[in-house]
C-alpha positions in Angstrom: -29.9 -8.6 -44.6 -31.3 -6.7 -41.7 -32.4 -3.2 -42.2 -31.6 -0.3 -39.9 -35.1 -0.3 -38.2 -34.6 -3.9 -37.1 -31.2 -3.3 -35.7 -32.4 -0.2 -33.8 -35.4 -2.2 -32.4 -33.1 -5.0 -31.2 -30.7 -2.5 -29.6 -33.6 -0.8 -27.8 -34.8 -4.1 -26.3 -31.4 -5.1 -25.2 -30.6 -4.7 -21.5 -28.6 -1.6 -20.6 -24.8 -2.0 -20.6 -23.3 -2.2 -17.1 -20.1 -0.3 -16.7 -17.8 -3.1 -15.6 -15.3 -0.8 -13.9 -18.1 0.6 -11.7 -19.4 -2.8 -10.9 -15.9 -4.0 -10.0 -15.2 -1.0 -7.7 -18.6 -1.4 -6.0 -18.2 -5.1 -5.3 -14.5 -4.7 -4.4 -15.0 -2.0 -1.8 -17.8 -3.8 -0.1 -15.3 -6.3 1.4 -14.0 -5.5 4.9 -10.6 -7.0 4.2 -10.1 -4.7 1.2 -10.9 -1.7 3.3 -8.6 -3.0 6.1 -5.8 -3.5 3.7 -6.2 -0.1 2.1 -6.1 1.5 5.6 -2.9 -0.3 6.4 -1.3 0.7 3.1 -2.3 4.4 3.6 -0.8 4.4 7.1 2.4 2.8 5.7 2.7 5.3 2.9 2.1 8.3 5.2 4.5 7.0 7.8 7.1 6.6 5.1 6.5 10.1 3.6 6.5 11.8 7.0 9.1 9.7 8.8 11.2 12.6 10.0 8.1 14.2 11.7 6.6 10.9 13.1 9.8 9.2 14.4 10.3 10.1 18.1 14.1 9.5 18.1 16.9 9.2 15.6 16.8 5.6 14.3 20.6 5.5 13.7 22.0 7.1 16.8 23.0 4.5 19.5 22.0 5.3 23.1 24.1 3.0 25.2 22.3 4.0 28.5 19.1 2.4 27.1 20.4 -0.9 25.7 17.5 -3.4 25.3 15.1 -1.2 27.3 11.6 -2.5 27.8 8.7 -0.6 26.2 8.0 2.6 28.0 6.6 6.1 27.5 9.9 7.2 26.0 10.4 4.1 23.9 6.9 2.7 23.0 8.4 -0.5 21.4 11.6 -0.6 23.4 15.2 -0.4 22.1 17.6 -2.8 20.4 21.1 -4.0 21.5 22.6 -0.6 20.6 19.9 1.4 22.4 18.2 2.6 19.2 14.5 3.2 19.3 12.7 0.3 17.6 9.6 2.4 16.7 11.7 5.0 14.9 13.6 2.2 13.0 10.2 0.7 11.9 9.0 4.1 10.7 12.2 4.7 8.7 12.3 1.1 7.5 8.9 1.5 5.8 10.6 3.8 3.3 13.0 1.0 2.3 10.2 -1.6 2.2 8.1 0.5 -0.1 11.1 1.3 -2.4 12.0 -2.4 -2.7 8.4 -3.3 -3.4 8.0 -0.8 -6.2 11.4 -1.5 -7.7 10.7 -5.3 -7.7 7.3 -4.8 -9.3 8.7 -2.4 -11.9 11.6 -4.7 -12.9 9.2 -7.7 -13.1 6.8 -5.7 -15.3 9.6 -4.6 -17.7 11.1 -8.1 -17.9 7.6 -9.6 -18.3 6.6 -7.2 -21.1 9.9 -7.6 -22.9 9.5 -11.4 -22.9 5.8 -11.2 -23.7 6.4 -8.9 -26.7 
């Protein structure tokens, strides 16, 4: 049976433990695609949160004078068949996309944990 001095000596000669979370974060954030993806997600979240302030027009109000207008200074992405601004509709649509994504992931997690338990 090993005594305490032998255990302490072997522990002192062992390599230092690496914090695995720190190592993962360091390696993970060195990749350009990870940084690009995070930037896209942050932009998406901020556009969803501040949709009322960012959207240049009402996304639901039809404007029949500008039906299928080409991109211009007033409508950066143009308009649809009812004259609604496409940029405003994309900004407001990000709210729905985020909500659906979180609800789907949440339901899948609950069902998966229930079946796993």
